[in-house]
N, C-alpha and C positions, 0 to 999 in steps of 0.2 A: 411504389404506391402500396399502402397497406390494404389488404383485402381480407376476406373471411378465412383464408387459408394461411395468412401470415402468422408465423410463430413469433412470440414476443419475449423480449428480455428488457431489463432496465437497471437503473442504479437508484438506490434509496439512500437518503441522507438528509441532513439539515444544516447548511443549505446544500442544494445541488445545482443552483443556477449557473455557478462558475464552472461546473464539471465539463471537461472536454471528452469524457468517455463516450457520450452519444455519437459525436462526429467520428471518433476513432473506431468504435465498434461497428457503426453503420457502414463506414468505408470498407472495413474488413468483410462484413457480410456481403456487401455488393461484389467485392473482389472474388469471393468464394462462390458467387452465383446462387446464394441462398435467399429464399423468400422469408426472411426474418427481419425484425425491426427492434431497435434498442432505444428506450425512452427514459428521460429523467423523471424521477418520482420524489418530490419533496415529502418527507414523512417526519412528523413530530414523535418524540420518544413515547408519549402516552399512547400513540396509535400503532406502535411498531408491530405488536403481535397480530392485531386484527388486520393490518395491511398485508402482512406476510401470508396469512391464511386466505385473505381475499384474493391476492394475486394468484395464489395456487388455484383457487376455485374458478377463476376466469380463464385459466389455461396458460399462464406464463410458464416458460421453461425454466427460468431462473433469474436472479438479480445479483448485481454487485452491491456491496454495502460500503458506504464511506462514513466519514465522521458525522456524528459522534456515536454511531450505533454498533461498531464492530464487536465490542465486548458484550453488549446487551443481546445481540443476535446469537452469540455463542451459547447464551443461556436459554434461548427460545427454541432452537432447532431440535429435531428429534434424534439426530445423529451427527456426530462430529468426525470428520476424517482425521487421520493421524496428525497432519500438520496443524490443523485448527485445534485439535485436542491439546497438542503440546504448547501452543501459544495462548490458548484461551481467547482467541480472536477469530472472527469470521469476516472475510470480504467477498465471499462467493457462496450463494445459496442455490442449491439444485432442488427443484420441485419434482420429486419422484412420482412416477405413475401410480404407486400404491398409496400416495397421500403423505408420505414422510417429507419433512423438510431436512435436507442434508446440508451441513455447513462445511466449507473448506476455506483454506487461506492460501492465496497465491502471492501475498505481499512479501513474506520472508524469502521464499525461493527466488522471486524476481530481484530482490535486493542483493542476495548472495550471488546470483548470476551476473548482475551488473558489476559488482565489485570484481568478480573473477575475470570479467571481460576487460577491465582496465588493467589488472595486474597480470593477466594472461596465465593465471593458474588459480587453483583453489586456495583462497586466502585463509591462513590460520594464525594471524597475528592479533594485535590489540585493536579493539573497536570501541569507540565512544558513541553510545546511543543517547541522543538528546530527546527527552520526552518520556512519558510513562503511560500513554494511551494505547489504543488497539494496534496502531501501526508499529509502535515501539515494541509491543509484545511480540508481534510477528517477526520483526527484524531481529530482536535480541535472541529469540528462540532459534531461528534458522541459523544465525551466525554462530551461536554457541554450539549447536549440533554439528556444525562444520568444523569445530575445533578452535574457534576464536576465543580469546579472552575478552569478555564483554563487560564494559563499565556503563552503568546507566546514570545519567545526570538529569534531574528534572527540577522545575521551579519549586516544587514541594518535595523535600527529601523523603518524607514519609511515603509518598507515592512511588518513588524510585525504589525504596526499601521493600515495599509490598510486592512490586513487580519482580524484583530480584528473588525474593522468597518463592513466589509463584513459579519461577522458572528454574528452580534449583535442580530439577531433574534433567534439564536440557544441556547442562555443561557448566562452564566457568562463567558465572554471571554475578556481578556485585554492584551495589549501589554506591555512588560517591557523592558526598555533599558539596565538594568543590571540583572545579575542572582540573583534571590531571595536568601536571607540568613536568615534562612536555606532554602534549596531547598525543602526537605520533600516530602512526598506523592509519586507521580509517575512521572518519566521522560520518555518522548517519543522523541527519536531522529529521526527527519525526514530529516536530512541532509545526504549527501553522505560521510561525513568525516569518515575516518576509513576504507573505501572501495574504491569506484571509485575516491574519492578525498582524498589526504593526507592519504595514507594507514596506516601510523604509528601515525596519529593524533587522538585527542580526541575532541569532540564537547563541552565538559566542563571539568574542572579540576577534577581529581580523588578525590581530597580532598573534593569536594562538594557532594560526593555520600554517605557520612557516615550516614546521617539521612534519606536516601531515601528507600522506601519499595520495589518498583518495577522499573526496568529499561527496557524499550522496545526500541530496536535499529532496525529501519527499514533497515539500511545499511547491506549488506551482501557481502561476497567475493566470487569470482568465484570458489575458491578452498574449500569453505565452512568452512574455519578456522575462529575462533572467531575474531571479531573486537576488537580493544583496549578498547572500551567502555564496551563491554560485559565482557571482562577479568577483567577489573578494578572493575566493578559492582559486579561480583561474589566474588572477593577478599574482597570487602567492606561489604559483607554479604547481598547484595540486592538479591531479586528474579529477575531472568532475563528472558526476552523473546527476542530471537534473530530474525534477519531479515528473516531467513529461516522458522521459525515458523509462523511469520506474513504472509510471502509469501504463505505458505501452507493453512493457514486459509482463506485468501482472495481469493486464487485460487479455493479452494473448494466451496466457495459461488458462484463464477463466473461459475464454471462448472455446478452447480445445476441450475443456471439461464438458461444456454444454453441447457442442456440435459434434464432437468426435473427429473434427477436421483439423489439419495442420494450419495454424493461424499465420496470416501474412504479416509478420512483425514489422517489416519495413513500411508497408502500406499504413499500418496502424500508427507508427511513429510519425510518419509524414503528415497524417491527418491530425494527430494530436498537436503538432507544431503549427498546423495551418498552412502547410506547404501545398 
């Protein structure tokens, strides 16, 4: 039960009704025995700065940031930690006691860790990133910094080109107008296709998955059922990392930043899946 001494966290985005972060983070906070609560906060782009300052003013410890605000928040905070600076994307905000808004990003490290867990080593091969938004920025930057050769493919080629230019200091990152043939290596879907957008759709044809080792799909559904991409990748024999696993991994890293406690990853993943 929330009381006058409860410390508050949340997730801001538009929309957030589908988000499984509140159930996941609240399960973790309960497991840690902390008098904290995590709430969903729908926020329109026009209100973003005023909401951030308002949440700080009423005593929130921090918030996660989801679509479509990750890049905008990177421009609004007072300080960017190195991972967020490199990607130009923020998914975690810390409200410092001195009044500063500090932006961090746990998306990229979570994706890199998930890929490494499937391959059982730090991966330094080819990666195809689908999309050019905030999550794609974080994923491409983190994987390039790990030594991967990253190709970015987006619906609008100019958006992929802009992102590749922005990340030139992170490593080997290029934009591609067409899907590579063969695709190979690792595919990271950072688009909402298969979940919030076109629920029955695929961000790339199933026929292009036959030579892929690992598929990571950041999209996830409110009912936790697999996206078409995850289903097709599993059928093609790929190792798969779904959006709920990525959500749990990035959420665990954010929780550790806010609380200083070791996050119970398995508890969080079970809660995200509704187990």
